[in-house]
C-alpha positions as CSV (number, residue, x, y, z in Angstrom):
1,M,16.4,-25.3,-5.6
2,S,15.2,-28.5,-7.2
3,D,17.5,-30.7,-9.2
4,R,15.9,-30.0,-12.5
5,Y,16.7,-26.3,-12.2
6,N,20.3,-27.0,-11.2
7,K,20.7,-29.3,-14.1
8,L,19.2,-26.8,-16.5
9,L,21.2,-23.7,-15.3
10,N,24.5,-25.7,-15.3
11,D,24.0,-26.6,-19.0
12,G,26.8,-25.0,-21.0
13,Q,24.7,-24.5,-24.1
14,L,22.1,-22.6,-22.1
15,G,24.9,-20.3,-20.7
16,I,26.1,-19.5,-24.2
17,F,22.5,-18.8,-25.3
18,L,21.9,-16.5,-22.3
19,Q,25.0,-14.5,-23.1
20,S,23.4,-13.2,-26.3
21,F,19.8,-13.2,-25.0
22,P,18.3,-9.7,-25.2
23,G,17.4,-9.8,-21.5
24,I,18.7,-10.7,-18.0
25,V,17.4,-14.0,-16.7
26,G,17.4,-14.9,-13.0
27,I,15.9,-17.0,-10.2
28,F,15.1,-15.4,-6.8
29,N,14.5,-17.3,-3.6
30,F,11.9,-15.7,-1.3
31,D,13.0,-17.7,1.6
32,T,16.6,-16.6,1.6
33,L,16.0,-13.2,-0.2
34,Q,19.0,-14.2,-2.4
35,Y,19.4,-14.9,-6.1
36,Q,19.9,-18.5,-7.0
37,H,20.8,-17.6,-10.5
38,Y,21.7,-14.4,-12.4
39,S,22.7,-14.6,-16.1
40,E,26.3,-13.4,-16.8
41,N,25.0,-10.9,-19.5
42,V,23.9,-8.5,-16.8
43,R,27.3,-6.9,-17.1
44,H,26.4,-5.9,-20.7
45,F,23.3,-4.1,-19.4
46,F,24.2,-2.5,-16.1
47,G,28.0,-2.9,-15.8
48,Y,27.7,-5.0,-12.7
49,T,28.6,-8.7,-12.6
50,A,26.3,-11.7,-11.9
51,E,28.5,-12.3,-8.9
52,D,27.7,-8.8,-7.6
53,Y,24.0,-9.7,-7.6
54,M,24.5,-13.2,-6.3
55,K,26.5,-12.0,-3.3
56,G,24.6,-8.8,-2.6
57,G,21.1,-10.2,-3.0
58,L,18.0,-8.1,-2.9
59,D,19.8,-5.2,-1.0
60,F,22.4,-4.8,-3.7
61,S,19.7,-5.0,-6.5
62,F,17.6,-2.3,-4.9
63,S,20.6,-0.1,-4.2
64,K,21.0,0.2,-8.0
65,I,17.4,1.1,-8.7
66,N,16.3,4.8,-8.8
67,T,15.5,5.7,-5.2
68,I,11.9,6.8,-5.8
69,H,11.2,3.8,-8.0
70,A,12.6,1.5,-5.4
71,E,10.3,3.0,-2.8
72,I,7.3,2.7,-5.1
73,I,8.1,-1.0,-5.7
74,T,8.6,-1.6,-2.0
75,T,5.5,0.2,-0.7
76,S,3.1,-0.2,-3.6
77,V,4.1,-2.9,-6.1
78,F,5.2,-5.7,-3.7
79,P,2.2,-5.5,-1.4
80,V,-0.1,-6.0,-4.4
81,F,2.2,-8.7,-5.8
82,L,1.9,-10.6,-2.5
83,E,-1.9,-10.1,-2.3
84,H,-2.4,-11.7,-5.6
85,C,0.0,-14.5,-4.7
86,A,-2.0,-15.2,-1.6
87,K,-5.3,-15.0,-3.5
88,Y,-4.3,-17.5,-6.1
89,S,-2.3,-19.8,-3.9
90,N,-5.6,-21.1,-2.3
91,N,-6.7,-22.7,-5.6
92,G,-3.2,-23.6,-6.9
93,E,-3.2,-21.1,-9.7
94,I,-0.3,-19.0,-8.4
95,K,2.0,-20.4,-11.1
96,D,-0.4,-19.1,-13.7
97,L,0.3,-15.5,-12.8
98,R,2.7,-13.2,-14.5
99,F,3.8,-9.9,-13.0
100,S,5.4,-7.0,-15.1
101,Y,6.6,-3.7,-13.9
102,E,9.0,-0.9,-14.9
103,Y,11.8,1.0,-13.1
104,I,15.0,2.8,-13.8
105,V,18.4,1.2,-13.0
106,N,21.4,3.3,-12.3
107,C,24.3,1.7,-14.2
108,K,27.9,1.4,-13.1
109,S,28.9,3.8,-15.9
110,G,26.6,6.5,-14.6
111,K,23.9,6.3,-17.2
112,T,20.3,5.2,-16.4
113,I,18.2,2.6,-18.2
114,W,14.4,2.1,-18.1
115,C,13.8,-1.7,-17.6
116,M,10.8,-4.0,-17.7
117,H,10.8,-6.7,-15.1
118,H,8.7,-9.8,-15.9
119,S,8.3,-12.6,-13.3
120,T,6.4,-15.8,-12.6
121,I,6.4,-18.2,-9.7
122,L,8.3,-21.5,-10.3
123,E,7.9,-23.2,-6.9
124,V,5.8,-22.6,-3.8
125,D,6.4,-23.8,-0.2
126,E,4.2,-26.2,1.8
127,H,1.7,-23.4,2.5
128,G,1.4,-22.4,-1.2
129,H,3.4,-19.2,-0.7
130,P,6.0,-18.1,-3.4
131,L,9.4,-19.8,-3.0
132,L,11.2,-19.5,-6.3
133,E,10.6,-16.7,-8.9
134,L,11.8,-16.8,-12.4
135,F,12.4,-13.2,-13.8
136,I,13.4,-11.6,-17.1
137,I,14.6,-8.0,-17.2
138,T,14.7,-6.2,-20.5
139,D,15.9,-2.8,-21.6
140,I,12.9,-0.5,-22.7
141,N,14.9,2.7,-22.8
142,E,14.2,3.4,-26.5
143,T,10.5,2.8,-26.2
144,K,9.6,4.2,-22.8
145,K,8.0,7.7,-23.4
146,D,6.6,8.6,-19.9
147,D,7.6,8.7,-16.2
148,L,5.0,6.2,-15.1
149,I,5.7,3.0,-13.4
150,N,3.2,0.6,-14.9
151,F,2.5,-2.6,-13.1
152,I,0.5,-5.3,-15.0
153,I,-0.7,-8.6,-13.6
154,S,-1.7,-11.3,-16.1
155,K,-3.1,-14.8,-15.7
156,K,-2.8,-17.8,-18.0
157,G,-6.1,-18.8,-19.4
158,K,-7.4,-22.2,-20.5
159,L,-5.7,-21.9,-23.9
160,G,-2.4,-21.1,-22.3
161,I,-2.6,-17.4,-23.3
162,F,-1.9,-14.7,-20.7
163,E,-4.6,-12.2,-20.2
164,T,-4.4,-9.0,-18.1
165,I,-6.4,-9.2,-14.9
166,N,-5.2,-6.0,-13.2
167,T,-3.1,-2.9,-14.0
168,F,-1.7,-0.1,-11.9
169,S,0.2,3.1,-12.8
170,Y,2.3,5.1,-10.3
171,Q,3.2,8.7,-11.1
172,T,6.8,9.1,-9.9
173,K,6.8,12.9,-10.1
174,D,3.8,13.1,-7.7
175,F,5.1,10.3,-5.5
176,S,8.3,12.1,-4.9
177,L,6.5,15.2,-3.6
178,L,5.6,13.4,-0.3
179,S,8.0,12.2,2.3
180,S,7.9,8.6,3.6
181,R,6.0,9.7,6.8
182,E,3.5,11.7,4.7
183,R,2.8,8.7,2.5
184,Q,2.4,6.6,5.6
185,I,-0.2,9.0,7.0
186,L,-1.8,9.3,3.5
187,K,-2.3,5.5,3.5
188,L,-3.9,5.6,6.9
189,L,-6.2,8.5,5.9
190,C,-7.4,6.7,2.8
191,G,-8.0,3.7,5.0
192,G,-10.6,5.7,6.9
193,N,-8.6,6.5,10.1
194,S,-9.2,9.8,11.9
195,T,-6.4,12.1,13.2
196,P,-6.6,10.7,16.8
197,E,-6.5,7.1,15.4
198,I,-3.5,7.8,13.2
199,A,-1.7,9.6,16.1
200,K,-2.2,6.5,18.2
201,I,-1.1,4.1,15.5
202,L,2.1,6.0,14.8
203,Y,2.8,7.0,18.4
204,L,2.8,10.7,17.4
205,S,0.9,13.7,18.8
206,E,-2.4,14.8,17.1
207,H,-0.7,18.2,16.5
208,T,2.0,16.5,14.5
209,I,-0.5,14.5,12.4
210,K,-2.5,17.7,11.7
211,T,0.7,19.4,10.5
212,H,1.4,16.5,8.2
213,R,-2.1,16.5,6.9
214,K,-1.8,20.2,6.2
215,N,1.4,19.7,4.3
216,I,-0.1,16.8,2.3
217,M,-3.0,18.9,1.3
218,Q,-0.8,21.7,0.2
219,K,1.5,19.4,-1.9
220,M,-1.4,17.7,-3.5
221,K,-3.3,21.0,-4.0
222,V,-6.5,19.8,-2.4
223,K,-8.8,21.3,0.2
224,N,-10.4,18.3,2.0
225,K,-10.0,14.7,2.9
226,M,-12.3,13.4,0.1
227,D,-10.1,15.1,-2.5
228,I,-7.0,13.6,-0.8
229,V,-8.4,10.1,-1.2
230,K,-9.5,10.7,-4.8
231,I,-6.2,12.2,-5.9
232,A,-4.2,9.6,-4.1
233,F,-5.9,6.7,-6.0
234,E,-5.9,8.6,-9.3
235,K,-2.2,9.2,-9.1
236,G,-1.2,5.8,-7.7
237,L,0.3,7.3,-4.5
238,L,-0.8,4.3,-2.3
């Protein structure tokens, strides 16, 4: 991490401020998959210490997120996040992006909290790929009224104001209906792959793929492939 961030984060006055800040502040390193900073006030929110997150890294963090939500973030949110980073790294605008998405954290006390995760890229590597991410996590438990995971991508305009450029919503209830294998097959189906092609890609028999397709159709309450694709996109299952 650059000297300027070290100097800033080691400032005692900033530490005092962050203790009373209504959100968790951290810096994540994409190269090491570890946190380079995690504000101490995380204990007031989740019951876990900053040291827990610093030592445990991304694995520890994800182990405290609702299982279905963690899977949606991994399979749906992160790929889109990386796509946008790659797109805007070519023209040097990656640092102008802001990503915001929601999820439930399972606290040490046993209670659950809906959180909003905002992040922006602080530094990139020599190829323009994300290296350091600044994030802020806030408690939205009192205002969250649905079960959707909303993912919003914003970009800073010429006046320095962030404007939404893309939004996605993932229905957790529908997402949990399908197994990991079924979602994998669903993604390949929506990509235009036939049953023999999917069987070859996944090293499974065509009979197994047909069985999975039948189960997917029953769970999604559809009768043909066109409806599968339509419902999958409408409900954010991809």
